[in-house]
C-alpha positions as CSV (number, residue, x, y, z in Angstrom):
1,M,30.3,-23.1,-4.7
2,K,29.7,-23.0,-0.9
3,K,26.1,-22.0,0.0
4,T,25.9,-19.0,2.4
5,E,24.1,-19.9,5.6
6,I,21.1,-17.7,6.3
7,D,21.2,-15.8,9.6
8,Y,17.5,-16.4,10.5
9,E,18.0,-14.8,14.0
10,K,18.9,-11.5,12.2
11,V,15.8,-11.9,9.9
12,F,13.4,-12.5,12.9
13,Q,14.9,-9.5,14.8
14,L,13.6,-7.2,12.0
15,F,10.0,-8.0,13.1
16,V,10.1,-7.8,16.8
17,G,8.4,-5.0,18.6
18,N,9.7,-2.4,21.0
19,D,6.4,-1.5,22.6
20,D,6.6,-1.5,26.4
21,Y,2.9,-2.5,26.5
22,N,3.5,-5.7,24.6
23,E,6.5,-7.3,26.3
24,K,5.8,-10.7,24.6
25,F,6.5,-9.2,21.2
26,K,10.0,-8.0,22.1
27,K,11.6,-11.2,21.0
28,P,10.7,-14.1,18.6
29,F,9.0,-17.2,19.9
30,R,7.8,-20.6,18.9
31,Y,4.3,-21.9,18.7
32,N,2.5,-24.8,17.2
33,G,5.4,-25.9,15.0
34,Y,6.5,-22.5,13.8
35,Y,8.8,-19.6,14.8
36,Y,7.2,-16.2,15.0
37,A,8.2,-12.6,15.4
38,T,5.8,-9.6,15.3
39,D,5.5,-5.9,16.2
40,G,1.7,-5.8,15.7
41,C,2.0,-4.3,12.2
42,S,4.0,-7.0,10.5
43,L,4.6,-10.7,11.3
44,I,7.0,-13.4,10.1
45,F,6.6,-17.1,10.6
46,M,8.5,-20.1,9.5
47,P,8.3,-23.9,10.2
48,I,10.7,-24.9,13.0
49,A,11.9,-27.7,10.8
50,V,13.7,-25.3,8.5
51,K,16.1,-24.3,11.3
52,P,15.5,-26.4,14.4
53,S,18.5,-24.9,16.3
54,L,17.0,-21.5,16.9
55,K,16.7,-21.1,20.7
56,Y,13.3,-19.3,21.0
57,S,11.0,-19.9,23.9
58,N,7.4,-21.2,23.6
59,G,4.8,-18.5,23.3
60,I,1.1,-18.1,22.8
61,L,0.1,-16.2,19.7
62,N,-2.8,-13.8,20.3
63,Q,-3.9,-13.0,16.8
64,K,-6.4,-10.4,18.0
65,N,-3.6,-8.0,18.8
66,I,-1.8,-8.6,15.5
67,I,-4.0,-9.3,12.5
68,P,-7.7,-8.7,12.2
69,D,-10.1,-11.6,12.8
70,D,-11.5,-11.5,9.3
71,I,-8.3,-13.0,7.9
72,I,-6.8,-14.9,10.8
73,C,-8.5,-17.3,13.2
74,Y,-7.3,-18.1,16.6
75,N,-5.1,-21.1,16.7
76,R,-3.5,-21.7,13.2
77,V,-2.1,-18.5,11.8
78,A,0.1,-20.4,9.3
79,N,-2.8,-22.1,7.6
80,T,-5.8,-19.9,7.8
81,I,-5.1,-17.2,5.2
82,K,-6.5,-18.6,2.0
83,C,-4.7,-18.1,-1.2
84,T,-7.0,-15.9,-3.3
85,M,-4.3,-14.7,-5.7
86,K,-0.7,-15.2,-6.8
87,V,1.1,-12.0,-7.7
88,E,4.8,-12.4,-8.5
89,I,7.1,-9.7,-7.2
90,K,10.8,-9.5,-8.0
91,V,12.6,-8.3,-4.8
92,S,15.2,-6.4,-6.8
93,E,12.5,-4.4,-8.7
94,L,10.7,-3.6,-5.4
95,E,13.9,-2.4,-3.8
96,K,14.8,-0.3,-6.8
97,K,11.3,1.4,-6.8
98,L,11.1,1.8,-3.1
99,V,13.0,5.1,-3.1
100,P,12.9,6.7,0.4
101,T,11.8,10.3,0.8
102,M,13.5,12.6,3.3
103,I,12.1,14.9,5.9
104,N,13.4,17.2,8.6
105,E,14.0,15.4,11.8
106,K,11.8,16.5,14.7
107,I,12.9,16.4,18.3
108,K,11.1,17.0,21.6
109,K,12.0,20.1,23.4
110,S,10.8,21.1,26.9
111,D,9.1,24.4,27.1
112,I,6.9,26.4,29.6
113,C,3.4,25.0,29.7
114,P,1.1,27.4,27.9
115,E,-1.9,26.4,30.0
116,C,-0.5,27.3,33.5
117,E,2.4,29.5,32.3
118,G,4.9,27.4,34.1
119,S,3.3,27.4,37.6
120,G,2.1,23.8,37.4
121,T,-1.3,24.8,38.8
122,V,-4.6,26.2,37.6
123,D,-7.7,27.3,39.3
124,Y,-10.8,25.1,39.2
125,D,-14.4,26.0,39.9
126,Y,-15.8,23.6,42.6
127,K,-19.4,24.2,43.9
128,G,-19.1,27.9,43.6
129,S,-15.6,28.1,45.1
130,T,-12.2,28.4,43.4
131,I,-9.7,25.8,44.3
132,E,-6.2,25.2,43.0
133,G,-5.1,22.0,41.4
134,D,-2.5,20.4,39.1
135,C,-2.5,21.7,35.6
136,P,-4.2,19.0,33.4
137,K,-1.9,19.8,30.4
138,C,1.5,19.4,32.1
139,K,0.4,17.3,35.1
140,G,1.8,19.8,37.5
141,T,5.3,20.0,36.2
142,G,5.0,23.5,34.6
143,K,6.6,22.2,31.4
144,C,5.5,20.6,28.2
145,D,7.3,18.9,25.5
146,K,6.8,20.2,22.0
147,E,8.2,18.9,18.7
148,V,10.8,21.1,17.1
149,E,11.9,20.7,13.5
150,T,15.7,20.5,13.0
151,E,17.9,20.9,9.9
152,N,18.9,17.2,10.1
153,M,17.3,15.2,7.3
154,I,16.1,11.6,7.9
155,V,14.2,9.0,6.0
156,N,10.4,9.4,6.2
157,R,9.4,6.0,7.6
158,E,5.7,6.9,7.3
159,Q,5.8,7.8,3.6
160,K,3.0,5.8,1.9
161,Y,3.5,3.7,-1.3
162,K,0.9,2.0,-3.5
163,M,1.6,-1.5,-4.5
164,H,-1.0,-3.5,-6.5
165,D,-3.8,-1.2,-5.3
166,V,-2.8,-1.5,-1.6
167,Y,-1.1,1.2,0.4
168,F,1.8,0.5,2.7
169,R,4.2,2.6,4.9
170,Y,7.8,2.7,3.8
171,Y,9.2,1.1,6.9
172,L,7.1,-2.1,6.4
173,L,8.0,-2.5,2.7
174,N,11.6,-1.9,3.5
175,R,11.5,-4.5,6.2
176,L,10.1,-7.0,3.7
177,V,13.0,-6.2,1.3
178,E,15.6,-6.4,4.1
179,A,14.3,-9.8,5.2
180,C,14.3,-11.2,1.6
181,N,17.8,-10.0,1.0
182,L,19.0,-11.7,4.3
183,M,17.3,-14.9,3.2
184,N,18.7,-14.6,-0.4
185,V,15.1,-14.6,-1.7
186,K,14.9,-13.2,-5.2
187,T,11.2,-13.6,-5.9
188,I,8.2,-13.5,-3.6
189,Y,4.5,-14.1,-4.1
190,K,1.6,-12.1,-2.7
191,T,-1.2,-14.6,-2.2
192,A,-3.8,-12.8,-0.1
193,G,-4.7,-9.4,1.3
194,T,-6.7,-6.3,0.5
195,K,-6.7,-2.6,1.4
196,N,-8.2,-3.4,4.8
197,T,-6.7,-6.8,5.7
198,A,-3.3,-8.3,6.2
199,N,-1.3,-8.9,3.0
200,K,0.5,-12.3,2.8
201,F,3.8,-12.7,1.1
202,I,5.4,-16.1,0.5
203,C,9.2,-15.8,0.7
204,V,10.3,-19.4,0.1
205,D,10.6,-20.9,3.6
206,A,9.2,-17.9,5.5
207,T,5.8,-16.2,5.2
208,I,5.5,-12.5,6.0
209,L,2.3,-10.5,6.7
210,L,2.1,-6.8,6.4
211,M,-0.8,-4.6,7.5
212,P,-1.9,-1.9,4.9
213,T,-2.5,1.7,5.8
214,L,-5.2,4.2,5.1
215,I,-4.7,7.3,3.1
216,N,-6.1,10.9,3.0
217,S,-6.9,12.7,-0.2
218,H,-4.2,15.3,0.4
219,E,-1.4,12.9,1.0
220,K,1.4,12.3,-1.6
221,I,1.4,8.7,-2.6
222,I,4.2,7.0,-4.5
223,T,3.2,4.2,-6.8
224,I,5.5,1.2,-7.1
225,F,3.5,-1.3,-9.1
């Protein structure tokens, strides 16, 4: 039986960022013998030797902006997270229990600024005199965007799930599952991580780090394992 070739480029694209303030995270890169991709909340890395043909540029990994210093040190992200545990997770079971919740989609709609009532200006007190200046709320435009709920139902990316006493957002766990399915990985191992530090998952050739999330007492939490 012919072995299906893994599309690692598609895998790494799952983890790139789209934040305009971090241009260097918008595409995968290579560093110190590994390929990397990250959006600041999750990170994937894999030895270049697994797939030497990937055409990624060299980059410098600034772990301060990705994973807290208490679990990563500066130059060797691949080797600095110590294995403090080994929890086996079946990808099929995780995918089955990771049931998405639905919410009403919210869109931004332009409306008259409530502060200046659409004029774009407000009066300021300056040394006993009244002067006119740009409205601080709308920045002089006279309009403000507000979120309006629609009837369109979408997946709640921010829904929080509890897995082995750690809380994660839906979109991060779903990204983990998607990556494993693309790599034909059936079983993964969580080998490090707490409620406050990056959680490390060994996925055969690749390693994935996910940041946990905090919860409030009033939030609805879905328990997976």
